[in-house]
N, C-alpha and C positions, 0 to 999 in steps of 0.2 A: 475371653475373646466371644463373639456370638458366631454361629453359626454362618451367618451372612457376610461376616467380616473374613471367616475362613474359606469359604467358597469364591469371595471376590480375590483374596490374596493368589489363592492356588490357579485360578483362572488366567491372573497375570502373568504367574510363573509359567504356566502352560503357553500363552500366547509368545511369551518372550524366548522360550526355547524353541518353539516352531519358526517364529520369525530368525532367530538365530542360524537354525537348522538351514533355513531356505537361503539365506544370504551368503552363508558358507557355501553352500552347494553350488549357488549361481557363480560365485567369483571361481570357484573350482573348475568349471566349465569354461568360462571365458579365458583362464590361464594355462589351461589344459595343454593345449600344443605347444605352448613356449616351455612348459615345463618338461615336456617329454624330450624336447630338443636338450634341454639343460641335462636330463638324466642320461642322456644319449653322448653328453660331452660335446656337441656341435654348436652352441648357443654363444653366441658374441655381444656380450651386453653392450657393447659400443653401436650396435647398429640401429638404426631409427626403425619405429614400427609402424607399419602403416594398418589402418584402421581395415578391418575385414571383418565378414560374419563369422561367427564362434564355428558354426557349422555349416558346409556346404554339401550339397549331393555330389555323389561319386562321379555322375556323368559329368558334373561340372570340373570334377577334379581332372578326369581325363582330358577334357578341353585344354586346361591350363597346361598339361603336360605336354600335350600335342603341340602347342603353342609356343613351348621352350621357356615358361614362366616359372616353372618350380625349381629351386636351387636345392632343397633335401626334402627327403622322406625318414619319418622314423613310425616303426608300425610295434604296437604293441596291443598283443591280442588281437581284437577286432577294429581297433581304435587305429587311424593313419594320421598322424600328425604333418603339416604340410608346410614347408617354408616358402615363400616366393622368392624371386629375386630381388623385389623393390624392399625387403624386410618385412613383409607380411606374414602373418601366423593364422592358420585355420586348421581344421579337421574334419575328417568324414568317415563314416562306417564302411569297412571293407567287407563286401558280400563273402559268404563262406564259399571257401574253394577257389577264390581269385587270387590268393597269394603269390603262386607259381606266374599266373599272367602278370601281375603286378610287378615282380620281380624281372621278368621280359623285357616289359615296356620301359621300366626305369633305365635297366641296363642299355637298351636302345637308346634311349633320350640323354645317357651318359649324367644321369640324376644319382646321388649318394642315396642307398637305403640301407637303414640301419632296423636290426631286429632287437626288441627287448624282452627279456624274461618276463612271464605273466608273476605277478604278486597273487600273495594267499590272502584273499580278502574276507576270508570267511567269518572271522571275528569281528571284523568293521560291519559286515552286511547284518550279521545279527544284532550287533547294538543299534545299529540306523533302526531294524525293524521291530525292536523293543520300544523306541521313543513314542510312536502312537499309543501303543498298549498302556505305557506309563502315565501317559498324559490322561488317557481316558480311565483309567482304574485307579490312579494313585489318589484323587478327590475323593473317589466312592469308598475307597478302603479308610481313609482317614475320617471322613464322616461317619462312617458306619462303627469304626473301631475307637471313636470317642479320641481321635489324635494317636499320637504316638507315645502317650504318657500313661496314667496309672490303668485307665481301661481301654486303651489302643492296642495296636498290634505288639507292640512291645512290654506292655503290661497287661495282657489279656488275663492273667491268673493271679494279679495282684489284688489285695482286698481294696474294694471301693469306698471303705467308710470314711466319713469326713471327720477329720483330726480338728477339734475346736482348742485353742490354745486357752491356758486359763486367763491372759491377758484380755481375750476378747469375749470371753464368758461373762456378760456382766449380771448374768440371774444369781440370784441367793434364796433363801427360804421367805424373805420379806416379799418376793415376786410371786410366790405361791399361797393362796390362801384355801380355807377350807377342806384341808387335808392334813389337820393337827397330829392325828394318831399316827399318819403315816409318817409326816416329819419326824416326830418323836422315836419312831423306829428307828429311821434312817439316820438319826444323828449318832448312832454307834458308828455306823461306816464312815461318816466324816471325822470322828474322833481317831479312827484306827488310820486313815490314811493321813492325818495330822502327824500323827505320834503313835506308830506302830510298834515302838518299843515298850511303850506301856503295858499292851495286851500282852506281849510276848513275856515281859517279867514275870507276869502273874500265871504264865503257863496257858494261858488261852488263845485262841485263834478267831478270827473273823470268818464269817460264811464265805466259800469261794463266790457262789452267786446269789443273788437275790431277785426273785422274781416279783413284779407289780401285777396285780391282778384287778381287774375293773371293767366296767363297760366302756365304751366309745367316748372321748371327751371331758373322761375325768382329770386328765392334768398328769398321765403316768410320763411323758416325755419331757415335760415341763419341770417334773418332781426330779428326775433323773439329771437333768441338766443344772438344776439348783444345788443338788448335792454335790457335784464337781466344783461349783461357783464357791459353794461353803468350804470346800476343801482345798480349793486352788489348785486342782490337779488337771493335766488335758481328759480330754473329754473324747473318745471314739465313738461316733454315731453312725450305725449301719442298720437298715431294714433286714429283716430274714428273707424277703424275696430275693435280694442282693446276692444271696449264695446260690440259688437255686439256678442252674442252667441247663441246656439242652446237651452240653457236651459233658459224659461221663467223666467224673475226678476233677473240674473245675471248680466247683464248689467246695471240695475239700481243699483243693489248694488255696482258695481265699480265706478260708478257716485258719490255715496255719499261717498265711502271710499277715492275717489279722494280728493274730496272739504274739506272732514274733515284732510286729511293730510294738505292740503294747508291752512287751517287756522290755523294749528299749527306751519307753516315755515313762517308766514305772517311776513313783505310783502313779496311778492313772485308773480311769472308768473305761470300762467297754460296755456299751448299751446297745442291746440288739430290740429294735423295735419289731412287734408282730413275730415274735419268735416262733409262733405256733405255724408259720411257714417253712419254717426249717426243723422245727424240733415234732413235727407232728409224728404220731404214732405210725412205727413202722408195721405194714398188714404182710410182711413177707411174702409179696408178689415179686416176680421176676422179670427182669427186661427194661428195657427203655427207662422212663421216668424214675421207677422205682429204684433203680440201681444207682443213679445218680442222687436222689436223696436221701436214699440209706448210707452211700458213703460220705455224704456232707454230714449227716447227723452223727454218724460214728467218729467222723474226725472232730466234729464237736466236741464228743463225749471224751474222747482220748485228751485233747487239748484242755478241758476245765480239769481233767485228773493230773494232767502233767505240770501245772505252774501251781507253785507253794504259795499259800495266801503270805507268806513273810515278803514276797516280791513286791507287795503294794500293788497288785492288779485285783480290782473287784470287778465282778461281773453282774451285769444288771437287764433281766429280759422284762420285757412288757406283752402283755397279751391280753384279750377278754375272751379267749377259748381254752381255758386250761382243760378242759373235758377232753381235748384232742392231743393232747401232749404226750409224749412217750413216757411212761413209768421210769425208763433210765435216766432220764434228764430231771426228774422230781427228786430222784432218790437221795437220801443225806450224803454230803460230800460232793454234791454238784451243787443243785440249786436248794442250799440248806434253809433259807427262810422265805417265807411268802408275806407280803406285804398287801392288804387289801385297800385298794383307792377306789372309793365308791361315790356315788352321787351325794354333795354336801346337803347337810341338814340345814335348818333355819339359819343358825349363826353362821356356818359356813358360807352360805349363799348371801349374806350379809357382807362377810368380809371379802369374799370375791368381787362383789359388787362394786364395793368402797376401791377396791385395786384400779378395776376398769372405769370407773367413774371419774378418778382424778383425771384423766385425759379430757374430760369434755367439760365444755361450759354450760353448767348446771342452773337451772330456776332456783330459787331460795326455797320453794316448798317440795324438793325433790327429797325423798328420805329411803335410803338403802334397804333400810328394813321394812318398810312397807312394800317396797318393790319386792323383797325376798319373800314375804308373806304369801305375795300372789304368784309366786314361781317355785310350788313343791315338785319334786321330782328333776328339776333341770340340772343339766351337769354343768361343768364350768364353761365347756366351749358354748353350751347353749346361752349362759349367761352374758358371755362376750359378744354372742351374735345379737342378743337382744340388746345390748348398750349399743351396738354399731347401727341396728335398724333404728332405735330412737333417735340417734343422732342424724341419720339420713332423712328420714321423715320431719324433723324439725328444720333440716337444711332445704328441703323441698317446700315447705310453707313460708321460709322465709323468715324465720324467728331469730330472736338474739339469743336464746339461750333454748335449752332441751328442757321440756317440762313434764310434769305429770300425764297430760294426754300424750305425748307421743310415747310413753313408756307404754302406755296402756294399749294403744293401737300397735306398738312393736310387739308385745305379748301377745296379742290376738294373731297377728301375722305368722309369729312363730310357733303358736298352738295350733292353729288352726289353718294357715296358709293364706295365701293373698286374696284379697276381695277379686271377685271377677264379675264388674260392674258391668261388663260388657257383654254379658250372658244375656240372651234373650228368651225371656219365661212368659208365657202364658198368663191370662189372669186365673184362669183354672190352677195352673200349675203352683201360682203363689198361693192361691187360697188352699190347697191341699199342704203344702209347705207350712202354711202357717198355722193349720191346724195339728199337723204332725208336730213341729216344736212346741207348740202349746201344750200338747199332751205330756211331752217329756217334762217341760216346766212343771206342770202342775203334780205330776206324780212325784217329782222331786222335792216340792214343798210338802207332800203330805206323807214322807218318808223320813221319820225322826234318825233312822241311823244311815241316811244319804249323805254325802258331801253336802254342804253349803251350796244353794244355788247362787252363781255370780253374775251372768247373763244369756238371753235369748237372743237370737238372730235369723232373720230370713235371708241376709245378705249371702250370697254364694262364695264360698271360700274353698280352696284347694278343690278336692273332689266332692264336696257336699253341698247342698242347696241351702242348707241352714244348720244351726248348730244349738246346742245348750251347754253352757258352760258352768261345771261345778268345780269348786276350789276347796281342798280340803283346810281344816284350821290349824293341823298341825301335820309335821311329817309322821307317816304310818310305816312301822316295819312289817306289820302282818294284818289281816283281815278276819274279823270276826262272820261266822256264820250268818248272822243278822245283818250286817254289812254288805256280804255278798247277795244275800237275798234281795235288800232294797236296790243295789244296783242292778240286779235283774229286771227288778218292775219298773224302774226307771227307763232301761232298754226297751221295755215294752210297751212304754206309753205312748210312743209316735204310731205304731200299728195299731194301738187300740182305738187312738182317736180318730183316726182314719176310718176304721170299720164303723166306729158309731156314728159318725157324722154323714159318711159317704156309702154306706153299706159294703158287704164284702166283695160286691164286682167291680168296685171302684179303689180298693186300694193299690198303693204304687210299689213300685221297687225301690222306694226312698228307704225302706226298713233294712235293706240286705245287709248293711254294716252292723245295724244295732241287733240284729238275729245271729250273725257271725261272731260277735263279741259275746254276746249270751251262751251262746252254744260252748264256746271258748272256756268261759267261767263254769258253765254247769260239769261241762265233760271233768275238768279239772277237781270240782266238789267231789264226785263220783269216783273217779281213777287215780287221785294223787291226795286229797285230802282227808279221806276218810269220812266225807260228810253224808254219805247215803245210808240209812236206817237197812235198806234191804241188802246191801253188800258190805257193809261192817267196815272196820278199820284195816282194808286190804289195798294195796296199792297195786294199780293195773298199768301205770305210766312205763312206757319203755324207755329203757337206759339210754341218754344219748339222742332221743328223738325229741319232736317238737314237743311243749308241755302238754298239748290235748291229745296226744297219740297215744295208744295202750298197744300191748304186746300181745298179739293174738295167739300167739304160738304158746303163750303161757296160760291160756283159758281155754274151755270149751266153746262150743257153739252156744248152748245155751246161757254161757253167761256172758258171752260178747253180746248176746241178745238182750240180756237182762240190764246190761250196760246202756243200751241204746234205749230202753223202755223207762230207766231211771233219769236219763238225761232230758228225755221227751216231757216225762212227768215234772220235773223241776222246772222247765220253761212255761209249761201248761199253767203252773200254779201262779208264777210271775205274772203271766199274760190276764189272769183271772185278777190277780192283785191290783193291777194297773187300771184294767176295764171297771173293777169296783169303784175306784176313787174318781174316775171320770164319770161314770154314771150318777155317783152321789152329787158331783158339782158341775153339772152340764152348763150352767151360766157363766161360770168361772171360766170354762175352757173356751166358751164362746167371745167372752170379753177380751181373753189373751190373745185369742188369734185375730179379732178384730184391730187390737193396738198393735200387733206386730205387723200386720199388712197397712197401717197407717203410718208407724214409725219406724218400722224396718228392725231397730236392734231396742231390746228393754233390759235394762240393769236389775238386780236384785231388789232393790225397794221399790221401784215402778211395779216389778211384777207382784210383790206382796200388796200393795195398794190396790191393785187390780182384782186380785183374788179375794181380797177382805171386803169388798165393795158390795153392799147390801144386794142382794137380787132384785129389787123393786127396781132398782136403778139400772138394771142391766136389761137391753130390748131382748125381748124371748122371742126368736124365730119359731116357725112351725117345725124346723127339723129337731129343735132342741125339747120342745114341750113334752115330746113323747119320752124323751129320756128322764125327766123329772121324776123324784121318787114320790 
């Protein structure tokens, strides 16, 4: 039931209760006079009733009394019930201190006056006073507390874990592609959940916990659900952040509730996503959130130690921040096994694309292997997004099937961002951007260790005004020094082209991203990868800090200055290398920039054709003749 329906139902109940209370109180006032006479024992039901106001003024009552129209009186507290001689009933309020005078005047008029003892109405008044508060606070507490169920007022300490029944879990290993090594390692867990006696007979035991490690989007959650689907066991899914609360002790209570429910459902799987939220390293700080976090983590450690693997409960955690996890969580006997779930290789990407492409109506020319070759470094989530974007692009252009051009545009959008056609650029800015990107492209073509050039464009995408895309021929797990130096030269090609064509005074801020990336690589070469002859094979990277950071406390000021000098020297060499390439081929630089201004986007074959064009066929502007060797 949605929140809107909850609010509507609660509002209807509140209106109904209010209306009922109002009607009840109204009828109570209308019949109050007669009820007082019945209570006094003087009511005769056979008498006819005459319509009178439910309440009259005290002066009107005195006038009726003097006229002899009053047949009987009943006084209860300050309420005076009046019965007239013609059978009518009404009431009036007796002013304070007028009781003796009323008794005297009633006696003089020979009218019977009865006194009733007051009732104890404290409980009734209290209940009536609580009705508005309940009407106002009830819906608020219900919605804030998630109802009165698992996460509401009556279940505030219960585990919010989602239980997926094996009959509803339709996932299997066939739905998870590109992680064959991880699936092979997890197959033992499936065998254990299906037949625990087989392992116990040989004296072995399954790990209590498995930790799935890998960057975001690699399919860790999907893999855990597939394990439960293959084993056909219940699957408890919860995020680590759902244990963390502002109230001390509540997180620990939820941990106990989760494991208690899991034991009742055994054999089963408990999956804690983003376990670093609850398993973060304890820092020994006191008070506030530290107490709650430490108590929750301590309870999780106790529960892991407390259940027997023979019970058939397997704990699976997932994180991309292993470095921040508490060592007590990672010791043997708790999370015994760690499974790396990295970005897929070429074959893995092809398998993942085959799974996602089954849902699309494809053109006959679409080949998953071709798309996989053009998406190195993509995670499973990136590939799913790529396929979806291609389908959306095809639908927008009214195509009957998704074709290769749609995947090409989708890849550019995923890698570089959406086109910003509405961005207004002056002619001078477009010319500067064209020469900037032409410089990157020309240097990339002249660097043998650089990744192959894919395309160059001056169409603004994302946060950049243009871009040169290079795609590696194969998946790379490490980089050589020659490759890093080639990447640095390509990064400096844009600024070098601006300075050569327009002069030092006309360079732009467009090279900010290039300089930042180049500085990051150069500092890692010096501080982390031992690629500096002056500093040697020593690491200066600070543990747990960003890759480009270094530990100033572990070095002298002179060493820190030497690191900065070495980084600057590497970047200066890369800039000189890029400038040398552009100086040797100024006509090719001009031809590439002119073609980009005309066509906006050039693919690799078009760029090579322009660069290989004889200089005689290229116009020679005066700005370039001075650069010719």
